[in-house]
C-alpha positions, 0 to 999 in steps of 0.5 A, spaced: 507 492 440 500 495 439 500 502 437 495 504 442 493 502 449 488 503 454 488 507 461 482 508 466 482 515 467 479 520 472 477 526 468 473 530 474 472 528 481 466 525 483 465 523 475 465 515 473 472 513 471 472 512 464 477 508 459 481 512 454 486 510 449 493 513 448 499 512 444 504 507 447 510 511 448 517 508 446 522 509 453 527 514 453 534 512 455 534 509 462 527 508 462 522 502 461 515 500 459 511 495 463 506 491 460 501 491 466 498 484 467 494 485 474 492 491 478 489 492 485 484 496 488 487 499 494 484 503 499 487 510 497 483 509 490 477 508 494 478 515 498 479 518 491 473 515 488 469 517 494 471 524 493 474 524 500 481 526 496 481 531 491 487 529 487 488 536 485 490 538 493 496 534 492 498 537 485 496 531 481 493 533 475 486 531 471 485 527 467 489 522 471 491 515 469 488 511 476 491 506 480 498 504 483 498 497 485 500 492 480 505 488 477 507 486 469 513 484 465 518 488 461 515 490 454 521 495 452 527 497 455 530 504 454 537 505 452 542 503 458 537 499 462 540 492 462 539 490 470 534 490 475 536 494 482 539 488 484 544 488 479 540 482 475 540 482 468 533 485 465 530 483 459 524 484 455 519 479 457 521 479 465 516 479 470 517 485 475 515 489 481 517 496 481 516 503 485 510 506 482 513 513 484 519 516 483 524 520 488 529 525 485 535 521 489 538 528 490 534 532 495 536 532 503 531 527 504 533 522 499 540 523 501 539 522 508 535 515 506 528 518 507 526 517 499 519 516 501 519 523 503 522 526 497 518 532 495 518 530 488 516 523 488 509 524 485 512 529 480 510 525 474 502 525 477 502 533 476 502 532 468 495 530 465 495 523 462 493 526 456 500 528 455 506 524 454 508 518 456 500 518 458 501 511 462 502 514 469 497 509 473 496 501 474 489 500 471 490 499 464 495 496 459 502 499 460 506 503 466 511 507 464 518 507 468 521 513 468 529 513 469 532 512 475 526 507 477 527 501 482 525 495 479 526 487 481 525 481 477 520 476 480 521 469 481 518 464 476 514 460 481 510 467 484 504 468 481 501 475 479 496 474 484 501 473 489 506 479 487 500 484 485 500 487 492 508 488 493 509 495 490 504 498 495 500 495 501 506 489 502 512 494 502 508 500 506 507 495 512 514 493 511 516 500 512 511 501 517 514 496 522 521 497 520 520 505 522 516 503 528 521 499 530 517 493 532 521 488 537 522 481 538 516 479 543 513 486 543 505 486 542 502 490 536 495 492 535 493 492 528 487 496 527 484 494 520 484 487 517 484 489 509 489 488 505 494 492 509 492 489 515 493 482 513 500 483 510 502 487 517 500 480 520 505 477 516 510 482 517 509 482 525 510 475 525 516 475 521 519 480 526 518 476 532 512 479 535 510 476 541 502 478 540 498 480 534 492 483 536 487 485 530 481 489 530 476 489 525 468 488 524 467 484 518 467 477 518 471 475 512 476 480 514 477 477 521 477 470 518 483 471 514 486 475 520 486 468 524 488 464 518 494 469 517 496 468 524 493 473 529 493 471 536 487 475 538 481 478 535 477 484 537 470 484 533 467 491 533 461 487 532 461 484 539 466 489 543 462 495 540 465 502 543 472 504 543 473 504 550 471 497 551 476 495 545 482 499 549 480 495 555 480 489 552 487 490 549 489 492 556 486 485 558 490 481 553 497 485 555 496 484 563 494 491 563 501 493 560 498 495 553 501 494 546 508 497 544 506 498 537 499 500 534 498 500 527 493 504 523 491 501 517 483 502 517 484 510 515 479 513 519 481 519 524 477 516 530 481 510 529 487 514 532 484 516 538 482 509 539 489 506 538 492 511 543 488 508 548 491 501 547 498 504 547 503 502 553 507 507 556 513 509 551 509 505 545 509 507 538 503 509 534 504 508 526 499 511 522 499 509 515 491 509 513 489 516 514 491 519 507 485 524 506 486 531 507 481 535 512 479 529 516 480 530 523 479 528 530 479 531 537 486 530 540 489 531 547 497 532 546 498 532 553 497 524 553 503 524 548 507 527 552 506 524 559 505 517 555 512 518 552 509 516 545 512 516 538 507 518 533 510 516 526 506 517 519 508 512 513 507 514 506 510 509 501 517 506 502 524 505 501 527 501 495 529 496 500 522 495 503 520 493 496 526 488 496 524 485 503 517 484 501 518 480 495 524 476 499 519 475 504 513 473 499 519 468 496 521 465 502 514 464 506 509 464 500 506 457 502 506 459 510 501 465 509 495 465 505 497 471 501 493 468 495 487 469 499 488 477 499 486 478 492 479 475 493 476 477 486 478 478 479 474 483 474 475 485 467 478 492 466 471 494 463 468 493 470 472 498 474 466 502 476 462 496 479 468 493 482 470 500 486 462 500 489 463 492 491 470 493 494 467 499 498 462 495 501 468 491 505 466 484 503 471 484 497 478 484 501 482 487 495 479 486 488 484 485 482 483 488 475 485 484 469 487 488 462 
């Protein structure tokens, strides 16, 4: 095992990312070291890169090892780690997916089955990456799995390109559709057809959605949305105003509206637009907006008179990670998951990759260490 490994580091907000080397840690008892083979550029990474999300406002220390969506194989196991979270034997060299955050598993939320809301889930990010164990992010050579982690072995027939998005985007929309309680035969509107939106189409299909309507304005994304099985497309280049798009949703649902609306676009104005697409008693699932301080004008009386449920989803439960992997295992040939990761780049081109994906013509770029 090498003595040092590389990590893509954000040293200051607004500064270009840089590659630094750190000593490779030996895992403590109950921990594991993952050798990262592929990592993705997620939408939240772009928010930080643009300066819309200052990590320090979330108590994330700088310098920060950046990135969080990844896959890899077990490089080294700490004492006491013999199985994955499903009880399957775990050995050095096994390919794995895993949660990139670490709930405490003993607070009120964790004990109530809401570990995604554990106040300590990002405690590891409060430690600068120039302190041990250094490798707290995805973009680099290693990731340190702390004790009491959630990790699952990957079936041999699934490629890294397919599983790299499981530990964030895929699991997050599985959680969103679960908590949003999408039922068989219901209509769902998905606002945004990036990586999250495409996974959301597959999850909605598998939950038995009656009609899936996707809203976006980028041709490449809309083509992929149709390939994933979207029943209706609302092209923002053609249907130009929020009111017209809401009207179109009502037309496509015989005046009823959607039972579930999911925002994976990440702009506050999208929320106001999505509310107009809701049926009476509908559920709005907010996943995309993670940048503090960005707001929109809201009318709370609508939530009341419409009997609306509004749910924010940040990360997911361990079961959602397992469900996403199982869905990929069973239906990897049914949906074009391989097209979500549209481009691969070497780690050294990380700044150029972020600039390219920010323009919207790369669905989800991968970085190869």
